[in-house]
N, C-alpha and C positions, 0 to 999 in steps of 0.2 A: 468433535468433528473427526472423521475417520478415513476421510477419502481425499484430504488436501484440496477440497473443491476451491477454497477461496485463494486469489491471488496474492502475490507478496507484494509489499510495498517497498521491496529494497531497491526499485528503480527511484529516480529522484522524486523527493516529496512533491505533491502535486502542486502545492501553491509556489514553490521556487521554480519548478520545471515550467509551469505554465507561463511564469514571468518572463523568463529567459526566451520561451519559443514565441510568444506572442509580441514580445517587444521588437522582433526583427520587423514587424509591420504594425507600428504603433497605431497607425489609422484604423486597423482592423478591429480594435477592441471598441466595443460600444456599450455605453452604459444604459441600464434599464431603470425605469422609475424616474427620478429626476435626473436631469442634465448633469453631465461631468462640470464641475467648477472650474473656472477659468485660472489657469496655473498662476497668472501674475498678481491676480486678485485674491486668491484664496491661499493664504500663509498662516492663518490663524488655527490653533488647536483649541476645540472646545473645552472649555474647563472641567477638570476631572471632579466628579461629585466625591462625597467623603463616603465611599463604600467599603474601603479597606483594600482594594486592588491597587498596588502600588509597584512602581518599576523596581524599587529597592528590594521588595520581597522576592519578585520574579529573580532578580539578580542574585540573591542570597540562594535561592534554591537551585537555579542552575549551576552557580559556582561549585555547590556541594555535589550535585548529582553528577555532573561532568567533570569532576576531579579525578585525577589518577588513582586516588583511593578508592573508587568505584570501580575500576578496571573495566571500563567500558559497557558495564551493566549487561553482559550477555547471560541469557537464561543458562541454568546448570553450572554456575561459576560462584565463586566467592563474592563477586560483583553483585549477581542476583540477591543474595542473601542480605548483603547490605543495603541494597536498593530498596528490597520490599520491607525491611525493618524500619527504614527511614521514612517510608510513605506511611506505615502503618502508625508509626509513632507520631507523625504530624497529623494524622486524622484524629488519633486519638486526642493529642494536644488541643484540637478544635473542639473538642466535646462532641465529635461525631460517633454515631452508633456503628457498630460492625455489622455484618451480615448475619442472616437469621441462624447460621451456624454457630455464633458467638464469637468469631474471630474475623478479622480484617482480610482473610486471605480465601480465594477459591483455588483449589489444586486444579491444575491443568495437566493431565497424563501426557506426556511426550517420549519419544524416542530420540536420542543423540546419536547420528552416525556420523563417524569421521571417515570419509572416504579419501583413500590414496590411489589415484588412478596410475596406471602403468605411464612411464614418461612419454611413451609413443603409441601410435594408433596405426596399425599396418592395414594398407588397402592394396589388394591384390585382384587379378582377374582379367586386365587387358593390358599388354604392352608392358611398359615399365611400372614396378610397383611404386606406390606413393607412401611416404611416411609423414604422419602428422604429429606436431609436438604439442604436448600438454601445456596449457595456458597460451602459448604463443599462437596455437592453431585451433584448440579446442579445449572444453571444459567438459568434465563429466562426473556424475556422481550416482548413486543408488539408494532406493529407498527399501530394498530388501534387507532384511536384518540376517544377513549370512556373512561369515568371516571373509569369503572371497567370492568373486564373480568373474567369470571367463566368458567373454563373447568371441566364439571361435567360427571365422569364415561365414559370418552372418550377411546373407546377401543384402544389398542396398537397393532401396526402392525410393524414387522421388515421389512423395505423395502431395505435392502442391502445398496447401496451407494446412493439410493434415484436418480438414473440416468435415464434419458431417451435420448438416443443418437442414433438417427437412422444411422447416418454415421458409427458408430461401431457395428450397429445390437445390440444395448443393451436396455433393458427396464425393469428397476427394479419395474415398477408399472403395468406390462402387467396382464390384467385380474382383477385388483384390484379396488375396489371402497373404497375411504379413507374418503368420506365425513363424517363429524362428528368424525373421528377417528384422532388418533396422530399417527405419524410415527417415528419410531426409524431409524437413518441411520448412515452410517460410514463416516469418514471424508476421504478427498482425492479420488481417483478413482481406478478401478481394476488394470490398469496399474502398479501403486505403489504397490498395495496389493499383486500382485504376482510376480512382476518383471518381468513378462512376455513382452518382447518388441513387441509382435504381439498384445497386447491388448491397445487400446487407443494409448498414445505415449509412453509406456513403462513406464519407471521410471519418465519421465517428466511429470509434473502435467499438466492437461488439465483444462479449466475452469470448466468442470464437477466436478472437484475435490475441488473447493472452496465452501466455507459455503454459501456465497451468492446465488451461483446457487442452491443448496440444498434446501434453504428457498423459492426460487422463484418456484421451481418445485413443491414442496410440496404445495404451494398456488395454482398453476394451477392445480393440481391434485384434489383440494378441501378440503385438510386437515384442521382439526381443530388446530391441534399442530405439531410441528416438533421438535425433539430432536436429535442432532448431538453428537454422541459418541466421546468423546476427547482421543485422544491417541498421546502422545507428538512426537513421530517419524514421522508418517505420517502428523500430523499437522504442525509440525517443531516449535512449542512453546509450553511452559509448561502451565499448569493449571492456574497458577497465572496470565498469560497474558488474559486468558479468563475472569478470576474472575475480574480482574482490569478493563478491557475492556467492560464489559457489565453491570456493576454496575452503579445505578443512571442515569442521564439525557443523554439520546441518541439522535442523531440528524438524522433525515431522509428527503428526498426530500417531499416536499408539493404535494399532488395528490388531484385531484378532488373529489375522493370517499373517502377521508380522511382514506385511509389505510384499506377499508373495503375488498379489494381484497387480503388482506395479511392473513397468517395464524393468528388465535387469539393469539396463543403462539409460540415464536420462542426460542429456548433453546440450551443448551448443557448439557450432562452428563459426569462426569469423568469415566473413564474406570473402576474403581472399582465399581461405582454405577451401570454401565451398566451390569457387571458381575453378580453382585446381582439381578439385575432386570430379566436377563435371568434365574438365577437360581430360582427365584420366578415363572416364567412361566414354569419350568421344561424342559428348554432348556439348552444346553451347549454353551457358547458364542464362544469358539474356533471353534466349529463344525459349528456353524452359520456364523462364520467369513470365515472360508474356502470355506462354500457353496456359500456365496455372492461374491467370487471372481472367480467364473466358469460362463462361458456362460450359459446361459438358467437358471440362478437363479430365483426362484419363491418366491415371498414375503410370509412372514410367520405371521399369526396371533397369538399373544402371549397368548391370553386367559386372559388377564389382562386389568383392568381399571384404568384410570387415573383421579384423582381430584386434582384441585389446584386453585388458584385464584390470580389476579393481580390487583393492583390499580394504577391509573396514573394522573398525573397533566400535563397538555398540554398547549404549548405557540406556536403560529405561528407567524413568523415574518422573517426578511431577514437578513443574515450575508452578508460578504462582500469580494469578491475578489479584491486584489489591483492591478492596471494595469497602466503601464507607456510605452511611446513610443519615440523611437529615429527615426525619418523618415530616410529613404534611400534616397540617393542622385541620384541615376539613376533608380532604379526599387523599388519606394517607395510603390506600390500596392503589394509587395511580403514581406512575413514575416517570421522571425525565431523567435520562442517563446521560452525564458529561464522560467522554472517554479520551484516553491519551495513551499511548503505549511508552512504558517505562523503560524498554529494553534496547540496546544497540548492539555493536558488533564484537564486544569485548577485547581481547588481546589478539593481535594479527601480525602479519608480515610488516617489518618494520620500514618506514619510510622517513627518510632523513633522521634515522636514529630513534625514532619514536613508533613504539608498537601498540600503544594504547589508542583505542578507537573510541574517543570520550563522548561523541554524539552530544554537543552542547545544543546546537540547533536541532537536530534530530536524535531523540526528541525530549531532552532535557526541557526544551522550551515549552512544549505542550504539557508535560508534566508539571512544570512550575506553574503554568496558567492553571491547570485544573486545582492545584492547592490553593492558588489565590482566589479562585473562584469559591471553593468551599468555604473559605475565611469570609468572603463577602456575605454569603448565605448566612453565616453565623452570626455576623455583625449586624445584619439588617434588621431594623426594627420592626418591619412586618415579616413575619415568617412565611413561608410558602404553603398554599393550601394543598398542594401535591408533594409526594415524596420527592426528594432529590438524590440521586444515586451518583457517586464519584467512584467510576471504575478506571483504574490504572492496569493495563492489559500487556500480558507477556507475548513474545513471539512475534510481533508484527513483522520484524525485518526477515523472519523466516517464512512468512506467507500468512499474516494476520491469524495466527494461531490461537493466541489468546482470546481474542474477540470471537473468532470463530467458535471456539469451545463455549464462551458464555452464551452465544446465540442458539447453540445446540442444547445446552444445559443452563437455561436461564435461572437465576437466583430469584428474579422476580418475574411474574407472568409477562409474556411477550405482548398478549392482547391487553394488558393493563400498563404496558409502557408506551406513553404519549409521544416521544420523540427522543431522539439521539442528537446531541451536541458534540462534534469531534474535534480534536485539535492535534495538529501534527506540523512540526516545522515551522514555527511562527518566526516572522522577519525580525531580526534585531537591528533593522536599519532605520529606526525612527518612525514617526506618524506618517500615516498614509491617507490619501484622498480616497481610495478605493476600498470596496469590499469584494474581493474575488470570490464567486460561489462555484464551486466545482459540481457540475451536475445540475445547474441552473435550470430550471423549467420542470424539475421532477416532482416536487412537492410545495405546499402552501408555506413550508417553512421559509421559502423564499420571500414571502410577504412580510414576515416577522423580521427577516434579516434586513430588507429595505427600510423598515421602520426604524429600527435600531441604528442603522447606518446614518439615516438622516438626523438623529439625535446628535451624531457626531460630525455633521457637515460632511458627509461621505457619500458616495455613490456606488451603485452595484456594477460589477463587470462579470459577464458569463464567462464560463470556461471557453477560451478563444481556440483552444487546440484538443477537441473531442476525440480526435483520432488516435490520441496517445493514451487514452484509457484511463485518465486520472481517478474516475469515479470508483475504479476497481483497486485503487492502491492503498487505501488507509482503512482504519478499523470500522469507519461508518458504514462500510459495504457490507460487513457481516451481519450488521443489524438491518440494513435496508432489505438484505437478500431475504431475510424471513419476515419482511413486512413493516418494519417499524420505520417511520419517516425519520430521514437523518439529514443532517446539515453539515457540510464540510466547507468552512469558509474563513478566509484570512485576508488581510491586506498585504500589499507588496508589488502591486502594478504601477502605482502613481504615488510618489513620494512627495510629501509636502515640502520638502527640501530638495530641490533638483528635479522634480517632476519624473516623468517617465524614462527618461535616459539615464537619471541616477538609480531608479529602480533597476532598470536593465542591467546596468553595470555591476550591480551589486549581485544580482541573481546569476549572472553568469561568472561572476568570480567565484561566487560559493559552489556552482556546478563544476567549473573546471578545477578548483584548488582545494576544497574542503568536503564536499559530499562523499560520504562513506570513506574518509581518509581520517587518519590520526590528527590532522590539523583542524577538525571540526571542534575547536576547544572554546572554552569561554573567553571573551575579549573584553577586558575593563573599558575599552572605548566604545563598545556597544551603545547604542540609544535605544533603551527598551521602552520608550514611551509609546512606540507603536504596538508593541506586544501587549502593552498594558491596556492600551484602546482595544485590542482584539478581544482580550480576557473580559473586558467590561462589556463589550458589546454581547457577547455569548451569556454573560451573566444576565443582562438585561432581557434577551429574548427568553432564557429560562424563566425568570421572574414572572413575565407576561403570560407564559403558557401555564405556569404552576398555579395561577390565580384564575384560570378560566375553567370552564366546565366541558368544552367542546375538545375534540381530537384534531390536530392538523392532519390533512389528508393529502394522499398521493394525488398529482394530477391526471387527468384522462390521457391515456397514452404511456404512462409509466409502466414498465416492466414490472415493477413492484407492488402495484396496486392490487393485483389478484391476491397475493400472499397476504396483504394486510386484511383484505375482505374476508378471507378464509380465517384468519387468525381471530378477527373480532367476534367471528360467530361461534368459535370454539370456548368451551368452559375453561375458565382460568386454571392453571396447574402450576404448580411452584417447582 
């Protein structure tokens, strides 16, 4: 990937954020397929088959991967080396084959840029100058591979949502020349902003609502800088997530132009800072917000100039995806790909004296499940007809970089890749009645998920907060974008012990106290039976698909259907 097209999942992992948000209105969650079991009567957990997937193994892998010895598993660190070697050794121990290159690794060329912004951002032009403070008011980075960046007296323009969407007859840049200027744009898209179901996809976020798109479009328009106004509700994550995720070292795909095609500065403003900025411009933020949500919005020059600077240190090298294969017995040239990201945030700012961001839930849990599923396939008496690929990817926290690179440079042909099953931030809070499917309604994999859920006396819950764009936030999106049907599903909405309220409390506690914090550590008190349940469910889905001859399809209306149809017509390439 060379354009950082894919959105980052550094926002709260979808399964957990979904639970916290939809639990505020438990009645809004509807089951599909079979009816939701009665909470009082349904307390039993279906007996686990002897498939080798065990909570004890999950616990062992999570404790190891999330230990301080792995230094938070950040790419380009000693923690990466330890992590990828651990995974390769585990795959080899299971007797799985390496990739076609003879190793368990796929190199992912990246550039690491450590941006140090100036402590302040100066706003001048009307009346009293305004000074904004780094971290408290704004965050800023650059993707340009230059030792220093100076933004001097760059005129500010309010460009609404920063969207150019011909299919929705929407152009926030219409008639605007932003060369040399810095655009201020809103997060999300007008469908969410208005609640109008006739705008974009209504409350369901489109890709136009993602921050990555806004940075890309500003660059295409020739802007010097772009600042997104952070608002917790439409962003779906608090400012603390922006602050922790955009500070220090950032990873980007290597590009031939060394980032010259990007804006010199990409950043965020707090809502409070944005309101002060609009006041300094003699504009009312709320009035401008309302105007930006109406068709025909015209960009507004703010009559202000922005000055700031950034210094960088730059390192180019390769991170690694880790890949292993169990060849199929009857259709070995067709593949089912299981994915989980192995990376987390590494060593960062200390919180309560702890500076290692261990990422036990996010995503040692999914990586442990990947290893457990691999073990289950190896132990199964009936070997799969199709080949099974186990892919632990890098750089998810920095923008789905590893999975995006694989999608652009597949080890196995995409038109022979039958399905992707993804695992990210599995719940450690015991068995669940539900299976929450992010992006429910997109593909026939929903039907496989429902059948596997019924085996465990569970029911399907669709994504109740599509406005938060969860489908864009984990590695399945990289493969979906190139046409491979992908499933991202886990339990966590309805706990067998304590029901929906217990699940709500757990999700909200994680969001408030552990997500992207050093406190996301392994807890020996965790009940990993629910994680075991999820891993087994995904194993069963893969088993069923592996022994079929048909390919699951995208459903009519899915934006990924055309890419799949085009891919299937193409000649296979490695």
